[in-house]
C-alpha positions, 0 to 999 in steps of 0.5 A, a space after each residue: 586171431 591169425 585167421 587167413 582169408 581170401 580177399 580182392 587186393 588192389 595195388 599199384 603195378 607196372 601198368 597202373 592199379 591192378 586187382 587180384 584175389 589173394 590171401 590176407 590175415 586178420 592180423 593185418 586188418 586195421 584196429 577195431 572192436 568188431 571182427 565180422 566174417 563177411 558172408 555177402 557184399 555188393 557192388 557199387 560205383 564207389 567200389 569200382 572207383 576204389 578198384 581202379 585206384 581212384 584217389 578221391 575214394 581210396 588214398 592208401 594201397 594195397 587195399 581191399 574195396 567193398 563199402 558194404 558187408 553183411 555177416 556173422 560177428 566173430 569177436 567184439 571187444 566192447 560187448 556191443 555185439 556177441 559172437 554169432 550176431 548177424 550184422 550189416 555195415 554200410 558207409 563210414 570208412 569201410 572199403 574206402 581206406 579201411 579194408 572192406 567187404 571184398 575180404 572174407 573178414 573185416 575189423 571195424 569200430 563196433 559203432 559202424 555196424 547194426 543188427 540186420 532188421 527182421 525181414 532181411 538176411 545177409 543176402 537181401 541186406 546186401 541186395 539193398 546195400 548202400 544203394 538201397 540205403 541211399 534210395 531209402 534215405 532219399 525217400 525218407 528226406 523227401 517225405 520229411 520235406 512234405 512230399 507225399 503222394 497226394 502232392 503229385 508225382 516224383 521223378 527219378 533220374 538214373 533209374 536203371 542204376 542201383 540207387 535209381 532202380 530201388 528208389 523207383 520201387 520204394 516210391 511206387 510201394 509208398 504210393 507215388 506216381 513215379 516217372 523214371 528217367 533213363 538213356 536206355 529206352 530198351 529198359 522201359 519194361 524193366 522200369 515199369 515192372 519196378 513200378 514206374 508209371 512213366 518212362 522219360 528219355 534223358 533228352 526230353 528232360 534236358 529240354 527244361 534247360 533251354 529256359 530259365 524255368 520250365 513248366 512244373 511237372 513233379 512234386 519231388 525228385 530223387 536225382 542220382 546223376 547231378 550236373 545238367 540233369 539235376 538243373 533240369 529237374 529243379 526247373 520242373 518241380 512244383 511250388 514247395 517241392 523238394 529234390 534230393 541229390 545223391 550222385 554225380 555220375 553225370 557231373 559234379 558241377 551244377 550250373 543253374 539259376 536261383 529261380 526255382 528256389 526263390 520263386 517256387 520255394 523248391 528245396 535241394 536236399 543233399 543225401 550223404 549215406 556215408 556219415 549218416 547218424 545211426 538214429 536215422 540210419 536205423 529208421 531207414 533200415 527198418 523201413 527197408 526191411 518192412 513196408 519199403 522192401 521191394 517185392 521185386 527185389 530179386 528182379 534187379 539183383 544178379 549174383 557173383 562170387 569173388 572170382 567173378 567180381 572183377 568182370 562186374 567191376 569193368 562192366 559197371 565202369 562202362 555203364 553196362 550194369 542195371 540193378 544190383 550185384 550181390 557178391 557171395 563171399 562164401 
């Protein structure tokens, strides 16, 4: 297949890593059983890091980022899919060191893709994307750990971001009383519209770190921030509560003490959306396409095309985005 297509290309230039919209060929793509014509992708913080040459995300350049993709199967050499099937791909190595969803075509191992569940289409699947899947997996793991609405409320940090905003919406839909933490007080109404019952400022939450332990307030938590905020959350969770950890926008370091674990039996659960096995992956996507599908998903989504994507990348790196950005790949 020698199809030419448009893609974002990140490469090393005289002034560091630069990105442009250029032309690639399907023949240039890495080996794999499955070729997909990408119709939609999305923007995640990891994509932005890849787009500025972050070696912790992408080692080899030139490169096309995009850790999410949804579109139509063009070829499948192992018969797992048929031409015309509509699939989504999130995680694995897509957009990291494998040419990603910011190209009109991807070629990947067929085991990375799954059929888009009933209730979603290419666009709505990417409105959720890795952020939605990460949020869904966090809620799934909390409930597996015994955190249910009758046990008490749940707190979400980084609540205006992609993962946080969808987590607020999913938890509210599942019947939880949700406290949303944000450093953006002007976004309180946005968070309440998603289903948050309480808005908590970052500084107020961080007061928990002034003591070895804090008064218990929540049955569980979805932490997107890491660092000192995660430490404050751990000190404020009920006996036998659970906290999921999926981000490090605050810091990759965790400076805390063992008291929440040995005195209250709190569980800290790591969330990895990249290598998550296919069985729980399918279960979470089925939930996201049904009872967990945010009614107000469009309220947290804005759309761009490939030509406008670079500006959105700059914005997310500055912390200036809220919700989700869907990329229309044509």
